[in-house]
C-alpha positions in Angstrom: 5.6 7.7 6.0 3.6 9.4 3.3 0.6 7.1 4.1 0.6 8.3 7.7 0.9 12.0 6.7 -2.0 11.6 4.2 -4.2 9.8 6.8 -3.4 12.5 9.4 -4.3 15.3 7.0 -7.6 13.6 6.0 -8.5 12.7 9.5 -7.8 16.3 10.8 -9.8 17.8 7.9 -12.7 15.5 8.5 -12.8 16.6 12.2 -12.6 20.2 11.3 -15.4 20.0 8.7 -17.7 17.2 10.0 -17.9 18.2 13.6 -19.5 21.6 12.9 -21.9 20.1 10.4 -23.0 17.5 12.9 -23.6 20.2 15.5 -25.6 22.4 13.1 -27.8 19.5 12.2 -28.4 18.8 15.9 -27.3 15.2 15.6 -24.9 13.2 17.6 -21.5 13.0 15.9 -19.5 9.8 15.7 -16.4 12.0 15.7 -16.4 12.1 19.5 -15.1 14.7 21.9 -12.2 17.0 21.6 -10.2 14.7 23.9 -11.1 11.7 21.8 -9.9 13.4 18.6 -6.7 14.5 20.3 -6.1 10.9 21.3 -6.9 9.7 17.7 -4.3 12.2 16.3 -1.8 11.1 18.9 -2.0 7.4 17.9 -1.6 8.4 14.2 1.5 10.4 15.1 3.0 7.9 17.5 2.4 5.0 15.1 4.3 6.9 12.4 7.2 7.6 14.8 7.2 3.9 15.8 7.3 2.8 12.1 10.2 5.1 11.5 12.1 3.9 14.5 11.6 0.2 13.5 12.8 1.1 10.0 16.1 2.4 11.5 17.0 -1.0 13.1 20.0 -2.5 11.3 18.8 -5.8 9.7 22.2 -7.2 8.8 21.7 -10.1 11.2 19.1 -12.5 9.7 17.3 -13.1 13.0 17.0 -9.4 13.5 15.8 -8.9 9.9 13.0 -11.5 10.4 11.9 -9.8 13.7 12.0 -6.4 12.1 9.9 -7.7 9.2 7.4 -9.1 11.7 7.3 -5.8 13.6 6.7 -3.9 10.4 3.9 -6.2 9.4 2.2 -5.7 12.8 2.5 -1.9 12.5 1.2 -2.1 8.9 -1.8 -4.1 10.2 -2.4 -1.5 13.0 -2.2 1.3 10.4 -4.8 -0.5 8.2 -7.1 -0.8 11.2 -6.7 2.9 11.9 -7.5 3.7 8.2 -10.7 1.6 8.5 -11.7 3.5 11.6 -11.0 6.9 10.0 -12.9 5.9 6.8 -15.9 4.9 8.9 -15.8 8.1 10.9 -15.5 10.3 7.7 -18.6 8.6 6.3 -20.5 9.1 9.5 -20.4 5.6 10.8 -19.3 4.2 14.1 -15.7 2.8 14.3 -15.8 -0.9 13.5 -15.0 -3.1 16.4 -13.0 -5.5 14.3 -10.8 -2.5 13.2 -10.1 -1.7 16.8 -9.1 -5.3 17.4 -6.9 -5.2 14.3 -5.0 -2.1 15.7 -4.5 -3.9 19.1 -3.4 -7.2 17.5 -1.0 -5.4 15.1 0.6 -3.4 18.0 0.9 -6.6 20.1 2.6 -8.4 17.1 5.1 -5.6 16.7 5.8 -5.6 20.5 6.4 -9.4 20.4 8.7 -9.1 17.4 10.8 -6.3 18.9 11.1 -8.2 22.2 12.6 -11.1 20.3 15.5 -9.1 19.0 18.6 -10.2 20.9 21.4 -8.8 18.7 23.4 -6.5 21.1 24.6 -4.3 18.2 21.1 -3.0 17.6 20.1 -2.7 21.3 19.8 1.1 21.2 17.7 1.2 18.1 15.5 -1.5 19.4 15.1 0.3 22.7 14.1 3.5 20.9 11.5 1.5 18.8 10.1 -0.2 21.9 9.8 3.2 23.7 7.9 4.6 20.7 5.7 1.5 20.5 4.9 1.8 24.2 3.7 5.4 23.5 1.7 4.2 20.6 0.0 1.5 22.7 -0.7 4.1 25.5 -2.2 6.4 22.8 -4.4 3.5 21.6 -5.6 2.8 25.1 -6.5 6.5 25.5 -8.6 6.2 22.3 -10.4 3.2 23.7 -11.0 5.0 27.0 -12.1 8.4 25.6 -13.9 7.5 22.3 -16.9 5.5 23.4 
């Protein structure tokens, strides 16, 4: 969770500092519009919430434990993709296409893993994680739509 908090703070700070500098210099900023940046912050926040929800799933059942590990790996990969995008933006570059792909692939892997959990004793926790993941995916789609 600390990784997401740090990323969120760094990303927000870069927006607050870099956007005015880009405007003063009269150059186009790779940071995007306000809506784009809102969407970026939303995916960081929703990914953190999803990661937390997945971590709350009871892994006593070995099949559930395997699926939870796979979901966590997918979320970690998505987080790494977001970090690569944020790093590129902070340094003034365009978001790398492969990092966007990494985010989508990671979220899809997490979704597939969560869908495979069939233990009825964890159904409520899995449903919560799936709901949060659906929000994260929606936030990611908004980034793609609004941050061109």
